[in-house]
N, C-alpha and C positions, 0 to 999 in steps of 0.2 A: 186420501193423500193430504199432507198437511200443508203443502207447498202455497204459499203467498201469491205466486206470480206464473202466469200461463203464455208462453208464445207457440203462435201458430203458424207455422212455415209452409204457405204457399195461399192461392186466392184461387179458389172454384166453386163448385155447387155445395161443396161440404162446409167451407168455411163459413158462410153466414149462420148458417143451423149450428154448429160446433159452438160457433161465438156465444149466440145468442142462449145458448142452453148451459153452458158453463160460467157464463160471466157473474153467476153469483156465488160460485163455489171460490172466486181468487178477487184479492184486492187489487192486481194489474193484469192486464188481459193487451196483447199486442198481436196483431196478423203482418206478418214479413210476408213482403213479395219478393218473387225471383229475378233478379236484376233489376231492382225499384232503383231511383235515383234518390230516395230521401233518406231520412232516419231508421225507416223502417223495410229498408231495402237490403238484399243479402245477395251472394255470389257465392257458387259451388266451392269457389277458389279460395273464400275467405279463411282469415284465421281465427274468427271468431272473437278477438278482444273486443270488439265494439259490443258485444252483448251484455258486456258488465256496464255500458253506461245507459242501457237500458232495463236491466233487470239484475236483481242479486241472482246469479245461475246457481247459487249453493241453496236456493230455495223457491225453485222453481221447477214447472213440468211444460216439455217442448211436446208441439202435435206436428208430426211430419208427415203431411197432405199433398204432395205434391204427386201430379196425374201420371207423370212419365215415371215409371217405376225404376226403371235406371237411374234415374237422378234423385228420384225417391231414397232409394238405397246408399248411393253413394253421401246425399245428406245426410242419414244417420251415420253411416260408417265416421264422416268427420266429427260431428257431434261426439259421438261416443270415443272417438280417439281425444279429444279437446276437454272432454268432460266426463272423467269415468264414474261417477255417481250419478250424474244427472237421470231425472225418470225420463224415458223416452215414449211417447205412444205414438204409432205407426200406423199407415192404412195400407192396405194390400189388395190388390186386385183379385189374385187368386191365392190357392196354397203354396204353389211354387214362391211367390213373390213373399210370401208371408215368412215362408222358410228362412228365404235369404234375408230379409229384414231382420228375423229373428239372430241369425248369425252376424249382421251386422251390427247387434248390438241394440236392439228396440227392447225395452222395459216388456213393453205391451203390443202387442200384434192385434187389429182388428180387420179379418179378411173380409173382403166386400166383394163378392161375386157378382155376376151379373143380375141374378136373382134377387139377392139381398142388399144391393148397394142402395138401390132407391127405397128400400126397405129403410133400412138404419136411418135415411133421410127424413124418413115421414115419420118414422118414430120420433125422432126429436123431435119433431112438430107436436107430437100430442103430450100433453103435459101431461097424462095418466101412467105414462110410461117413461118418463125423463128419468126419473129417481132410479128406476131398474138399469136403463142405459148407463147411467153414472156409476152404478156398481159394475156393472160388467166391464167398463171399460177403462175406468179411474182408480179401484178398489180391487185389484186382483182378485174379483168374486170368484166363486166357483160357480156362479151363473152362467149357462150357457145358451146360444140362440140355436134353433134346429129347425127342419123341414119336416113335418110328419106327414105321408102320404095317408087318406083312409082308405082302406080296403076293406071294414066290416063297419057299414053306419048304422047296423040295427042296434049297435052299442047306444047309441044315441034315442033311439025310439021316436024318430020324427021330431027332434027338438029344432028349435034354431039356437046358435049361438050364445047369445046373450041369455038365455033360458038355463045355461050351466055354470055354476059356480066352480069355475075352473081350476082355482087355488085350493077351496075346501077338498073337492072332490078326488083333483088328481095331482095336486101338487106343483101345478104348473100356471101361467099366465099364458092366453092365446092371445097373440097381437094382430095377424092378419090371415085371412082365408085365402088361399089362391085356388083359383077353378081351374076345370080342365083345359079351357081357352087360354090359359095363363093371365088372365084378368086377376086383380087384387082387389080387394076390399081390406078396408081397415075394421076390426071385430065388432066395433059399435058404429058403425056408419048405419046409414038408414035402411041400405041394399042389405048389409049384411043381416040386418037385424031380421029380414024379411027372406033370408037364404036358407031352406032347411038343408041340415046338414046331411050330404050325401057321399058315397064312394067315390073316389077320383080326387074330390077335393084333397088341397093339401093345408096344412096349419103350419103357421109360424108363429113359434114357442119359445116363451122363455121359461127357465126352470133347470135345478140342478140335476146332474147326468144321472141319477139312478132314478128320478122321479121321470125325466124325459125317456129312460129306456121302458119304464113300467108301462108309461102312455102308449109308447110304442108297439108293446106286446098287445095293448088292447084293441089297438085299432088298426094297427098296419104297417109301415116299414118307414125309415128315415132316407130322405133325399139326399144324395151329395151335392 
């Protein structure tokens, strides 16, 4: 994206991490709070004229991250109706709300299911994947995030996750290992470094669709 300004609509667990990790990409960045009573407050009934006092709306990207999905969808519809060419990035709780946000006019939708929601936040906190996340979220990249369950651990021959050159050997990046008890470890954490890959583990991976499909064929199946 070439926009100079960014507006984040909503104040919640995602706000700080998004703000922190996109600040270097934009000259102006503001967080707007629902029903706030200052310059950076907004109401869902707003006509949005006041936005022009904050940024040049023709040179701006907005992030719709309200936790109430009905409000988030309404916000997206309202912004799209007011600004036909505005770049709108919206967070969704599941595929259903993602579909609705797309229909509402979001330029880019990032579904955050219960499993992947905290993964995204943790990803944002890790410099090693910040640029990858930026590619997925902001550049309309073909990169995807997927969860692959390991059904044939023998492929890895008793190796640890950090022993493998994921990008070179498989064309993907492994971000997290999710264990059978649903506990999750960042791939470069001390615990993950000492965890031998075994069947039943789930890899949270980033890559292009074709490479993810090949990796899936090699080790197991994709988790929806």
